[in-house]
N, C-alpha and C positions, 0 to 999 in steps of 0.2 A: 955964820953968816947962813943964807936957805940953800938949801939945793935946790939946783934947774929940773931935776926930775918931779916928776906927777906921784902921786898919792896911787896909782895903776902901775907906775914904772919900780916901782920896791923891788927890790931883790931878795927881799924878806919873806917872800908869801910862799905861801903853803906849794908845795910839789904835788902836783898831778902825779899820778905814781897807775899803774895796773892795777893793784890791790885797791888803792881807792876808788877808782872806778868802778869792781866790784861789789865794793862795799855799799857805793851808791846806791847801784844795779838793782842788790837783793834789798837793800831797805824799801826799793820804790815796789820792787815787787812784791815784795808783804805788803804795804800799805795799798795798792789796787786790790788783792788777795782779800785782807782783813775789810778792806770797804764793799768789795761784793759781798763776802760772806754775811756782813751786815746786813746787806740792804736786801739782800735775799731772804730773810729772817723773819725784820722787820715786816716787809711787804706777805710775806706768807702768814705772818702773825696776823696782822689785819684781813686778810684775804676771807668770805664768809664759807665755813665747809658745805662738804656737797650736803648735808642735812638741811641747814639752811636753806642752801638755796632750790633745793625739792621741793622744801616748806612754802616759799616763795613763788614757784611755780604752780604749786596746787592754788595759793591763794590767789595769785592770777587768773586762774581756770576757773575759781568759783567764783571770780566777778564777773567771767562772761558769762558763765548759767543765770547768775543776775541782773546782767544787763541783759541778756536773751529772753527769760520769763514773759516781761511785759507784752511780746507781739504776739502773744496768740490771743490776747484779746483784742489789741490794736488790728490784726488783719481782721477777725472777724467782723469790727468793727466796721471796719474798711471797704470787704470784698463780702459780696451776698450773688451765688449763685455763680462763683465766678467774676462777677464784672464789679467793679471799684465803685463804691456807694459811697462813700466817702471819703474824699480826697484826701484831707487833714489825718485823719486815722492811717489811710495806707501809706501816706508818707512818711509818718512816723514809725511805722513799722519798718518803710525799707530805710529810712536811718538807723534804726538801731541796727538793724542785719548791715548792713554794711559796717558799720561802729564792730559789730562781734567778727565780720569777717577779716576787717584790718589788723584786729589786736591779735586776733589766731594765727595769722600771716606775721604778724612781726616777735611772734613766741616763740617761733619753730623749733629754736634749738632747743629752748626750757622744755617746753612742751614736749616734743617730738623726742626726748633724750627720759622725762617719765616714762611714757608708753607709748613707743614710734606708731604702733598699730593704731592705737589708739583717736593716736593724734592724727593721722594718716585719714583716717573713717571721720574723724570731725571736720578735715578739712571739705572731704568727698559729699558728707553728710550738710555741710552749710554750703557751699555750692548747689546744690541740689533744691535747697530752701529756697536759694536767689532765684534761683530758675523759673522756679514754682510762683514766686513772690511777682517776676518780672512779667510773667504772662497774663494775668494773675491765674493761679489753681483755683479751684474749691475748697473751701474751708477747711474740709474732709481729711484731704490729700496734702493741704497743706501742713495738718496738725500731726499728719503721720510722720511727715518726712522731720517737722520740729519732731517730734518726742525720739526720734531716732539720733539728732543733733544731739539734742538735752540729754538724752544717755550719753553718748563717747565724751561729751565734754564732762559729763559725772565721771567717769574714769579717768579722766586728766585731774580732776580736783581733787580723787581720793577718795568720793562719796559711794 
């Protein structure tokens, strides 16, 4: 005859003792520790090292130098005697400088870590260059400010 008790009410179940609770707790803690250690190891082994990060930052700085270099010709074509004479060339120089200034500010953590002084001077020099472009300044003044900005970017690029 079938018993009226369900399988859950069976009296032959494993008894929960304090020793069993301790063993289960220890196994759970060990599993968490092993999981965290494995995750940390895998995460650190996949992260780039400082040498790689510095090389990437220098590459970004070189790209800023390459992007800014044509501005000399664009500005000289667009401005004569402190007056805009070619609106398209002047606009191209303005857009180029805006791009460089934005990328320089976005890369502040990586570039300032390479050379904090050079990064600060590059920010100041690019700002002065932007102010000269906005007025517009005579070409000789613009080229002097450009040379100062390029020199600081070259330091960041490791050149």
